N, C-alpha and C positions, 0 to 999 in steps of 0.2 A: 480753415487754415490749410495751406497747401505746402508740402515739403518737396525738396529736391528729390530726384530719382534715387539717390543713394542715402537719403535721409540725413544729410549732414548740415542742412540749413533750411530755413523757412523761406519759400519763394514769395508767397503772398499771404495776407491774413492779418489779423489783429489779435494781440494778446492783452488781456486786461487783468491787472493785479487786483485780486480780491482779498484784501488783508482783514476784512472785518470778521471773517470766520475764526481767525486765529488771534484776533486782537485781545488784549488784556488790559484791565483798568490800570495796571501798574506799568504799562509800556511807556518808555521815555528815558530820559537821562536822570540818573540818581547818583547822589554822593553818599558813599558808604562810610560811616564814621564808627570807630571802635571806642570802647571805654578808655579814658585817658591812661589808666594803669596798664593797658596792654602795650603801649608804646608803638602801636601801628599807625601808619599814616593813612589819611582818608584816601579812598579810591573812587573814581567816577566810573559807573557802569551804564551801559545802554541795554534796557530791557526791551525785547521785541518778541511779540507772540508769547510772552511769559517765560522767555529764555534769555540768558545772558552768559557772558564769559568773564571770568575774573581769575587772574594769575594762572592762566593756562588750563583752567577747568571750566566745563559747562555746567550750568545749573538750570533747573526747571521749577517753576512754581506749580504747586498743586492747588487747584481751585475747586476742589470738591465742595467746599463751603466758601463761596465768594466773600463772605464777611470776615473769614479768617484764613487768608492764603498762607501757605507754608512751603518750605523747601528743605532739602537735606544737604548738609555740608558733605561734599565728596571726601571720601577717605576717613571721615570722622564718624559718620552715621548720626550726627546730631541734627535733630529736627528743630527748625526755628519757625515760629508763627508770629503773626501780627494781627491786630484788631483793626479792621478798616473803619474809618470814620463814617458817621451816618450821612454826611454830605459828600458831594463829589470832591476829589482831590484837586487842589489848585497848585500852581507853581510856588515853590518854597515850602510846601507842607512836608512834615516829617512823619515817619512811621517808626515805631519802636518794635524791634524784632526780639523775641525772647525764646529761650530754649525750654 
């Protein structure tokens, strides 16, 4: 890769996106639904590299145990986990997250 003399732009070269290093099994679009008694409306989130934003806050999945991913609700400190199914996820699959 070759940069301009003042390093403000690339003059020649190729950049290749390598997302597989940060890819996560849960990457993609998800519909977040709450228990009906909460009165909250569903929200659509996009998980990329195990990270997403929702209502102005960023969240990260912890994948120490890939069969049981978890995350912490910002400001609440509540940890939620889910049990991954034994087979690959398919479009329309649901995951139940519990505290």
